[in-house]
C-alpha positions as a Markdown table, in Angstrom:
| # | Residue | x | y | z |
|---|---|---|---|---|
| 1 | Met | 19.0 | 0.3 | 89.0 |
| 2 | Lys | 20.3 | -3.1 | 87.3 |
| 3 | Lys | 17.1 | -3.2 | 85.1 |
| 4 | Leu | 17.6 | 0.1 | 83.8 |
| 5 | Glu | 21.6 | -1.0 | 82.9 |
| 6 | Leu | 20.2 | -4.2 | 81.5 |
| 7 | Leu | 17.5 | -2.4 | 79.5 |
| 8 | Ala | 20.5 | 0.3 | 78.2 |
| 9 | Leu | 22.7 | -2.7 | 77.3 |
| 10 | Ala | 20.0 | -4.4 | 75.2 |
| 11 | Ala | 19.0 | -1.3 | 73.7 |
| 12 | Ala | 22.7 | -0.6 | 72.6 |
| 13 | Thr | 23.2 | -4.2 | 71.4 |
| 14 | Ala | 19.9 | -4.0 | 69.4 |
| 15 | Gly | 21.0 | -0.7 | 67.6 |
| 16 | Ile | 24.4 | -1.9 | 67.0 |
| 17 | Leu | 23.1 | -5.2 | 65.3 |
| 18 | Ser | 20.6 | -3.2 | 63.4 |
| 19 | Leu | 23.1 | -0.9 | 62.1 |
| 20 | Thr | 25.3 | -4.0 | 61.0 |
| 21 | Ser | 22.3 | -5.3 | 59.2 |
| 22 | Val | 21.6 | -2.3 | 57.2 |
| 23 | Ser | 25.4 | -2.2 | 56.3 |
| 24 | Gln | 25.6 | -5.6 | 55.1 |
| 25 | Asp | 22.3 | -5.3 | 53.0 |
| 26 | Ala | 23.9 | -2.0 | 51.5 |
| 27 | Gln | 26.9 | -4.2 | 50.7 |
| 28 | Ala | 25.0 | -6.9 | 49.2 |
| 29 | Ala | 23.0 | -4.7 | 47.1 |
| 30 | Asp | 25.9 | -3.1 | 45.9 |
| 31 | Ala | 27.7 | -6.3 | 45.2 |
| 32 | Ala | 24.4 | -7.6 | 43.3 |
| 33 | Ala | 24.5 | -4.4 | 40.9 |
| 34 | Cys | 25.6 | -4.8 | 37.4 |
| 35 | Val | 28.9 | -3.5 | 36.6 |
| 36 | Arg | 28.0 | -2.2 | 33.2 |
| 37 | Lys | 25.9 | 0.8 | 33.0 |
| 38 | Glu | 25.6 | 1.2 | 29.2 |
| 39 | Phe | 23.7 | -1.6 | 27.3 |
| 40 | Lys | 23.8 | -2.5 | 23.6 |
| 41 | Thr | 21.3 | -5.5 | 24.4 |
| 42 | Thr | 17.7 | -5.1 | 25.7 |
| 43 | Leu | 17.9 | -8.7 | 27.2 |
| 44 | Val | 20.7 | -7.9 | 29.6 |
| 45 | Lys | 19.4 | -4.2 | 30.2 |
| 46 | Asp | 16.2 | -5.6 | 31.4 |
| 47 | Ala | 17.8 | -8.6 | 33.4 |
| 48 | Cys | 20.1 | -6.0 | 35.1 |
| 49 | Thr | 17.1 | -3.8 | 35.8 |
| 50 | Lys | 15.2 | -6.5 | 37.2 |
| 51 | Gly | 17.6 | -8.0 | 39.6 |
| 52 | Gly | 21.0 | -7.0 | 38.8 |
| 53 | Gln | 24.0 | -9.2 | 38.3 |
| 54 | Ala | 22.4 | -12.5 | 39.5 |
| 55 | Glu | 19.5 | -12.1 | 37.0 |
| 56 | Ala | 21.6 | -11.3 | 34.2 |
| 57 | Lys | 23.5 | -14.3 | 34.6 |
| 58 | Lys | 20.6 | -16.4 | 35.0 |
| 59 | Val | 19.0 | -14.8 | 31.7 |
| 60 | Met | 22.2 | -15.2 | 29.7 |
| 61 | Lys | 22.7 | -18.7 | 30.9 |
| 62 | Lys | 19.2 | -19.4 | 29.6 |
| 63 | Phe | 20.1 | -17.5 | 26.3 |
| 64 | Leu | 23.2 | -19.5 | 25.8 |
| 65 | Ser | 21.2 | -23.1 | 25.7 |
| 66 | Thr | 19.3 | -21.8 | 22.8 |
| 67 | Ala | 22.4 | -19.7 | 21.2 |
| 68 | Lys | 24.5 | -22.9 | 20.8 |
| 69 | Ala | 22.1 | -24.1 | 18.3 |
| 70 | Lys | 21.6 | -21.1 | 16.3 |
| 71 | Asn | 25.1 | -19.9 | 16.1 |
| 72 | Pro | 27.8 | -22.6 | 15.8 |
| 73 | Ser | 30.5 | -20.0 | 16.7 |
| 74 | Val | 29.0 | -19.8 | 20.4 |
| 75 | Lys | 30.2 | -22.7 | 22.5 |
| 76 | Asp | 30.1 | -21.1 | 26.0 |
| 77 | Cys | 30.5 | -17.8 | 28.0 |
| 78 | Lys | 34.0 | -17.3 | 26.8 |
| 79 | Ser | 32.8 | -17.2 | 23.5 |
| 80 | Cys | 31.7 | -13.5 | 23.8 |
| 81 | His | 33.4 | -12.5 | 27.3 |
| 82 | Thr | 37.1 | -12.0 | 27.6 |
| 83 | Ser | 36.6 | -12.2 | 31.2 |
| 84 | Leu | 33.7 | -13.3 | 33.7 |
| 85 | Ser | 33.0 | -12.1 | 37.2 |
| 86 | Pro | 32.7 | -9.3 | 38.2 |
| 87 | Glu | 33.2 | -7.3 | 34.9 |
| 88 | Tyr | 32.1 | -9.6 | 32.3 |
| 89 | Lys | 34.3 | -7.9 | 29.7 |
| 90 | Leu | 33.2 | -8.4 | 26.1 |
| 91 | Thr | 35.3 | -9.6 | 23.0 |
| 92 | Pro | 34.9 | -7.6 | 20.1 |
| 93 | Asp | 32.6 | -9.9 | 18.5 |
| 94 | Ala | 30.6 | -10.4 | 21.1 |
| 95 | Leu | 27.4 | -8.4 | 19.9 |
| 96 | Thr | 27.8 | -10.0 | 16.3 |
| 97 | His | 27.7 | -13.6 | 17.9 |
| 98 | Phe | 24.7 | -12.2 | 20.2 |
| 99 | Ile | 22.6 | -11.1 | 17.4 |
| 100 | Lys | 23.6 | -14.0 | 15.1 |
| 101 | Ala | 22.1 | -16.2 | 18.0 |
| 102 | Gly | 18.9 | -14.6 | 18.1 |
| 103 | Gly | 19.5 | -11.9 | 21.0 |
| 104 | Lys | 17.8 | -8.6 | 21.0 |
């Protein structure tokens, strides 16, 4: 009888842990998704499709390193963004800076 109770307890614990794990994975996936759904640039759109916000941030940091040399008005992330995480709101001239720096 005790073996049956232990087995039931173990099964219940495993079930709760698996549900918690699935819930955390879903939350992580939601947190990792790009906030923006409409894109004016293929660079960011492709990055968001490939790996969400983390990939977009990685791609933009790489782009920024070359953008500084091509467009002197681009100095850092705040050159094009009024605010950063989680929404990364753009300045009115962000797209102009991006294109002048060679972005697509």
